[in-house]
N, C-alpha and C positions, 0 to 999 in steps of 0.2 A: 519124497525121498524114497529111494529104493535100498541103498546101502549107506551105512555110516561107519566110519573107522576113526577111532580116536586113539592117538598115540602120544607118548611122552618120551622124548629123546629117542624116537623111532621104535619104541617098544609098545606093543598093543596094550591099551588100557580097557577099551570097550569097543565091541564090534556088534553091529545089528544089521540084519537083513529084514526089512520091514515087510516086503512082499506085497504091501498094500499102499495106496496113496495116503500120505499124511500131509499136514498143513504145509503151506509154502514157507512158513517161518516157524519150524518146530522148536520145541523146548524139551531138552533131555536133561535129566538130573541123574548124576552118578557120583559116587564118593571115591576119592583118590587122595592120598596124602603123599606127596613127593618127598623123597629122602634128600634130594639135592636139587639145586636150580637147574632149569632146562627149558626145553621148548615143547609146548603143548600144540599138537597139530590135529585138525579135524579135516577129514577127507569125506566127501559125500558124493553120491551119484543119484540123480533123480530118475523118474520113470521114463524120461525122454532120452536118457543116455548122456546128459550133461554132467560134467564133473565140477566140483567146487572144492576149494582148499582155503583154510584159514589157520594162521599160526599166531601164537602169542608166547612171549617169554614169561616164565614163572621164576620168581626169586624166592629161595628158601633162606631164612635168616637164622 
C-alpha cells in the first residue's frame, strides 16, 4: 500500500502515506469512538496505482 485514507461519514479519521511497500494484507490499528451511527470507509492505493475501497456500517447504541 502507498496511501490509506480512513473516513467516517466522509470525515477523515486517519490518513497515511507509507511511501514504502507494506504487506499485501496489512493490519492497521487506530482508536476512534463514533458519536453516532454511520459508515466507516477505507480507501487505499497500492504502489502499482490500483485503488481499493471497503465500507462497513457502524451502529452506535
